[in-house]
N, C-alpha and C positions, 0 to 999 in steps of 0.2 A: 610567536610569542614564546619565551623561554618557559622551560618548565623546572619545577623544584621539588625534590624528594625530600619527605621528612618523616619523623615516627609516626605522627598522628594521621598519616595516610596508609598504614598498616591496619586493615579491618578484617575481623574474623567472620567467615561465612560458615554454613552448616558444613562445608567440605574442607575447608582449611583457610589459612591466613592469606591475604593478598596485599601486595605494595602498590600504592598509587603514586600519584604526584599532584602538583598543583599548576594551574594555568591561570593567570589572572586572578579572580577572586572566587575561583572554583577548585575543588579537589576532583580529580578525575582516575578512574581505573579503566583500563582496556583490555581486551581480549581475556575476560573471566569465563573460563568454561563453565556452561550450564548443562552439558551433557557429556557422555561417554562418547568418545570419536565413533560416528555410525559407519564403521568400516568392517570389512569380512562378513561374519554372519549378521551384522547390524545394518549392512546395506539393505535397503527396501524395507526395513523394519522401524517401528517406533523407536524413538530416542531413549536411552536410559540415563539416569543420574550420572554425574561423574563419580569416579573414585576419589576418595578423600587422600589429601596429601599432607604430609608432615611440615616440611619447611615453608618458609614464606614464599608464596609464588608471585614473581614479577607479573604486574599488570600494567606494563608502561607503554605497550604497543598493541595495535589493533590485530585482531586475530586472523586466520586464513579465511578466505571468501569460498564460497560454493563454486565448484567448476562451472565455467560459463564462457560462451564467446565473447572476445573482446569487441568493443565498439568505440568508434570515435566519440560519440555523445558521453559515454560513461568509461572513461580511460581508467584502467586499473594502475593505481600508483606503484612507483618501482619497488617500494618495500614490503607490497602486499602479494600474499602467495595464494594460488588457487589449490584447495585441497579438500578431499571429502571430510578431513577432520576441521569442520568450520563452525560448529556450533558454539559460539561465544557472544558475549554481550559487554556493553561498555555502560559506565556510569559517570555521571556529572552531578555534583552537588554543591551547593553554596557553601562556602568556607566557614562560614558562621554555624552551618550545621553539625560541624565536627565537634563543637564544644558545648553549645547551649541546650541540647537536649529537646529541641522543639521539632517534632517530627513534621516534614514538608510533604505537600502533593507530590506524587509521581506521575510522570508523564512517559509512557513506554511507546516508542515509535517502530513501526514496520515500514521498510522501504519498499519502493515500487520497482518496476522492471519486467511487467508482463509474465511474472513467474518464472522467469528463466535468466534475468540479468539482476544486477544491483548488489550493494553491499552496504554495511553501516559505516565503514571508513570514508565513504565519499565525503570530501570536504563541506558540502553542502549541508550534511546532517550533523555538523559540530553542534554539540549540545551546550557549549557553554553560554552563549548569548541568553538562551532560554532559563538556564539555571540562574545566572546572575541577575537577569531583569525581573525574573518572576519569582526568585525564591521558591524554586521547585527543584526537585531531583529528576534528571532526566536518564532515561534507559534507552539505548539503541541496540539492535542485535542483529546477528545473521541467522538465516534458516537455510534449508536445503532447496535447491532449485531445479528447474528443466527436469531431466529424465530422472534425477535422484530425489526430487521433491514432489512433482506433480503429474506423473504418469502411473497409469494403473496396470501393473505387470502380474496381476493375479492369475489371468488365463494362463499364464507361461510358468510362473513360480509357485502357484497354490498357496498353501498356507505360509510359505516362506516369504510371502510379501504382503505389505499393507499399503493402505492408500493415505491421501492427503498428508504425507510425510511432513511437508513444510509446515502444514497447520499444527500438526502433532508436536514439531519442534516448538512453534510458538507457544502452545499450551505449556509445554515443559518450562521455556522460559518464564512464562507468567507465574508458574509455581515457585521458581526460583525467586522472582520478585517478591512473592507474598511472604516467602520463608526467610529471606536475607535483606530486604531493602532498609529495614529498620536500623541495621547496623551502618547502614550507608546514610543515615539522616532523613529517611523517606517514611511515609505513612502508608503501610501495607493496605490499609482500609480507605484510601483516597487514590486510586490509580485510574488515570486516563489513558485508554489505549487510542493512538492515532496513527493514520497511515494514509499513504497516497497511491492511487492506481492499483496495481496489485496488492500493495499493503493495505489500501482503503478496501478492496475486495476481501482480503483476510479479515479485517475489522467487521464488516457487514456479516460475513459468514461465521465469524466467532460469536457474534451477538446472538446466532441462533442455535450454538452448538451447546447441548447440556453440559459437556465437560467444562465449558468456560465460565460456568455460573459461579459468581462471587470473586473470579480472578481479576475483574475490573469493574469499576463503579460508573464510568463516563466514556464515551466514545466519540471520535471525530473520524469522518470517513471524507477523504478528499479524493474527488474523481474516482469513486469506486465503480467498477465494473460488476454492480450487483446481481445481475441476471446472468452472468458468464459463470454459472456453477452448472454442470451437466449431469444427466443421469447416466446410469452404467454403460448404455449401449455405445454412446459416442466415445467415451475414454477407451474402452476396449478396441474399438476401430482405429483410434489414433495411436495406441501402444503398438497394435500390430504393424500400421503403417511405419512407425518408427524402426522397428526391427528390420522391415524391408529396406529403409534407407540405410541403415547402418550395417547391413549385410549379414544379419544375424538369422541363421535358419530357426525358424519356430521350434522345430523339432530338438534343437540343440541349446534353446534358449534359456532354459533352466540352470544349464552350466555356464553358457557364455555371458549371460548378463551379470554373473557373479565374478568371471574372470577378467572381463574386459577393464581396461584402466578408465578411471572417472573422467580423465581429461579426454580420452578418445570418445567416450559418451557424448560429452560436451560438443564434440566437433560436429555432430549431426544435427544440433538444435536447430539452427539456420535453415537446413533442408526441410526439417519438419515443419518449422513455421511457414515456409514458403509454400509448401505442399497444401497445408490445410488453409492457409489464407486464400489460396487460389481455387481450391476445390470446395471449400465451404466459407465463402466471404463473410467476415463478421464474427466468427468464432476465434477462439485462442487455442493454441495447441497445447498449452500447459496451464490448467486449471483446477480448482477445487472441485470435487465431485460428491454427488449424493451417493454415500456408500453404505448407509443404514448402520454405520458403526459410530464414526465421531460427527458426521454430517448426516442426519436423519432425514432432512426433507429440503426441498428447494427453499433457500433462504427468503425469496421474495413472498413464498405463501406463508412462511412462519411469521414474517413481518405483519402481514395482512390478517393473519387470524391471531395476532397478540401472543404468540409463543416465542417470539425474540424476548431476549432479556431487556427487562423494562428499566433500562439506564438512560439518561440524558444523552441526547445525540445531536452533533453538529454534522451536517452533509451538505456537499456543494460540489460545482464543477467549475471549469474555467470557460471562458465565453468562447474561445477558438481552439478547443481541444485537438482537433483534426489536424491543424497546422503542422505540429510537430512530425507527425507521420508523413505529411506531404514533403517537409523539409529533409527528413531522413531517408525518403524515398522507400518507405518502408510499407509491405502489403498487410500489415497488421489492421488497419482500417481501410475498407474499401471506400475510395473517393472519386468514382467514375461511374458512368451509367451502367455499364454492363455487370459488374460486381454487385453494385447496389441492388439491381433488379434480380440477380441471382440470389442474393442474401433475402430478399422478401418472398421469393417463390420457396425456398428452402424453409424459412421461419413459418410461412404460411402452412406448409405441409406439417410442420411441427406443432401447431396449433390450430387443430381443425376446428375448435369451437369459438375462435376469436376472429373478430373481422380485421385482418391484417391487410389493409388496402394501401398499396404505394400510390394508387391514383389519387386518393383522398389526401395521403400525408404530404407527398411531394407537391401537391398545389400550394401548400403554405410555405415552399422554399422558393423565394423569387429565382428565376433563371433556370429552374431544372430542365434539363439534365446537364446544365454546365457545371464545371468541378466545384465551384463554391457552393452550389447547393447540394451537391453530392456529399461535400464534406460536412455539411449541416446536418444532412440525414444521418450520415455515419457517427458523428458525435452524439446526436441525441439517442440514438439506438444503442450505443455503446455506453454512454455516460448520462447525458442529462435526463432522459426519460425514466432510466432505471432509479437515479436519484430521487426524482419527484415522486414516483411510485412508493418508495422506500418511506421518503419523508411524510407522505400523506398517510401511510398506513401506520408508521410508528406513532405520529403524532396523536392518534387515538388513544394510546396506551401509556406515552412517556413524553416528557419535555422534548421538543425538537426544534432545532434551528436550521434554517436553510440559507446558503450564500451562493452567489455568483461571482467568480473573480474575473473582473474585466480590466484590469490594470495592465497598461502595456506601454514601454518607453516609445518616444517617437520614432526610432529606427524601426522597431517590431511593426508599428502600424504602417511605415512607409512601405516596408517589404511586403505588406499584406499578411503578416502572421500573427498580429495581436497578441491576445493572450493565451498562449499555447498550453498545451498539456505539460503539467509540470512546472509551469514558471512561477507558481505561487510558493515553491518551496523554500528559496532564500528568504521570503517575506515571513513565513511561520517561523524560521529558525533564526531569524536575525543574522543571516550571514551574507546580506548584500554588501558590496565594497562601501567604504567610507568615501573614496575617491576612485575615479576612472582610471583604471590601468590598462596595460596592453592586451590582456585577456578579456576585459570586460565589453565584450562585442556589443552587447544589447543597449549600451549607454553611449555610444559613439556619437549620437546626435543629442545627447543631453538627456534630461529626464530623471537623473539619480536623485535629486533632493526631493521630488516628488514621489518618486518610488520609497525612498526611506521613511516619509511621513506615512505612507500607506502602511509599510512595514511595521511602524509603531503602532498603528491603530490594530492591525492584525495581531501583534503580540498581545496587546490589551486584551482583546477579545478571548484568544486561545488560553491566556493565562488565568483570565478570570474565570473561565470554564473549568479549568483544571483546579482552581481554588474552591470555587462555590458550586459547580454545576450549572452556573448561568453565564454567558458569554457577556451579558450587559452589567453584571452586579457591580464589577469595579472598573469598568471601561468608561470611556468618555462619550461614547457614541451609543445611540439606542439600537437595539437589536431585538424586535418583539419575537416571540415563539411563532413557529410555522403551524398553521391550523388549515384544515380542509376548506373551511369557509372564507378565510382571507389570503392564504398562501403567501404571508409576509416574508419577503427574501431581501437579505442584505446584498446591495450590488456594491462590490469593493472595487474602488477605482481612485483616481486622483483625489475625488471627493466621494465619500461613501453616501449612499442613499438607501431607504427602504421601500421597496415597490412591492405592491400586493400583485401575485400573479404574473411576473414580467414577461413570461413566454406563453401566454393565455392561448393564441391562436393555435402555436405548435402543440401545446398539451391537450386541446380539444381534438386535433385532428389525430393524434396518436391514440387518444382515448386514455379511460381510467383502469382498464384491464391490462395488467403486465403481460408482456410476451417476450420471447426470445427463443433461441435454439433450446431444445431439451436434451 
């Protein structure tokens, strides 16, 4: 769709004026810096607010993305550049909001990608449909990834390094939203933070961070790896392994980690991922850590003890999360007997006070140790059970809703892939195609019409939640709150249903005491 530039898309922020354009019935601004470029002495440091500018700054194109390996699943558009100077955000706002003075709800999106890939310019994250359909302001953003955003180099850089830099970036972006979004037609007192996978993990971690208090008022966590947040020992070990794989002498790390090109750092990402996945199955190389600074404690414990921010929460997972990792031939999730058993041995050692019984748990997965059963165990270890534990805990203190996304087109079912990890994203953003084109692989055997109907219902729920804090309030389908007694869960499929405790046998086998790697 063609864009149009006009004078009323020049907006004043606290740092200077920005020029946007129009697309459809929205105004949009892309590539607005929310921080000073984190380069030079700011590498491995908390982000700082941007310098003010005098002239009107063009916000007509997406900003740079954090250096990362390229993948077939997430191709980098030709016009997008990888650079350390990557801290920018994008805004879509309904056209009417430019003139009528009525503040709209705000939805701030955090992309996924295992904390090492992804960016806000992915076409799937186009905020136009949400803004138009829901009369909301949509914000998407980039944050630091991989070694630049989620490795702990304090042992080698001392006080010159800080932790959880990707999370610190998001905090600064949320502060930008608080201070500036009213100029774009948004309501800074009604902000919904939502994200998927690593982005969902950022959401649940931010919900437990004191520094995030008051920066958002509702939260949606889609397939969040809630328990993949580690104590200080494991991150220090992983950082040392990264230096070894990158050929950096630990004695020279204080110098070399600053001199080495950011793109060179990113080239070693897959080496570290593969090493960690094979030696510590079920862990992720890049992840938030409990640093005692911005992340004070294990998030799941904060949820259990009522110290998470008591904001309304939607949380859920996809029925066949692990299929994506099988399709990609990725080692990120263990989907065979040997790594699954290794994972349980190591997790059991990390949790001496918890009954971590693979024998008991695996008995509920038909056909174990065949691959399909191993995929189910891995899915539930990484996503499903952490989400159930979180929903159960948070529901004691704040309104909580749980879903399971089961919708899959006929081809995906025929291939045995089903509702893979991340397949709900175009349903949430309203970016499913209107007709089947050459690139729309999933709908080669049909199913687009049913998928679009499901998309409309998801839109209704997500937008109702952003508007009112209740996903049922303005939607046409019922969705009762999740409570420990009933465990009501919305099953999202061709036809939506509410089922109480849909995974009861599996949940009982895993138990109610959360566990994972420490």
